[in-house]
C-alpha angles and dihedrals in degrees: 000000000000121000089212113076112236089225089067089070100035094267092299128109106240107136116135089215092058111090089205097050116142092223123072117220111222112202091195096059113129088001112138107243117209101170116093090218092063099030094101118134113283097246096048087049091051095047091056091049091050093047090055096047096042098058098110118196129181121210121195132174120219125182090261103035155358110255124199120190124188127187105223104164115190097015125115120221088251090065094054127076126198115188140168114221129194113287097041097286121155111207122194115189143157147134133255107211119229115245114250115254119220121205092239092052119107109199116206098177136007112192105140111099127235134184140065123325129192131179127176129196127188109225124219126252091255093063118117096222094183093059102051115141129194127196133180120200128160093346094310119114114204118192116189121196109185117219127229115250113256105240117215114228113253108251114207116194115228118211113232114223131192 
């Protein structure tokens, strides 16, 4: 149960202190950019920030494996990269292309995000890095990382004399 009443924010979760908030706080909003690398139009910069932050990934552990599931609607498997970096880091990245704008088009609302996304996860010691599999079906990427079997230590009974 939340300590902050939902009516305080009009029934929406939009608190900058809430890590699961629907709104994304942009610390660079209204900041005068002087660098040409960051001087993209405001809406384009915001869309890339949103694309990065909105890539939702679930990680569950079963007795046999670690399973990662990412919702990537509209992306083809060729547009997504799954990589293992040094230090047991699983990296999932890709890019959503921006829809081409025609001169005669009149946009009323743009909510779908576009831009690059990147998520990294440090895998535990029991992950079998040489047997990682990835599958993409209906816009859902599933990465399966098998786990090593936990070997129980051999117990040897010692006879007590005397």
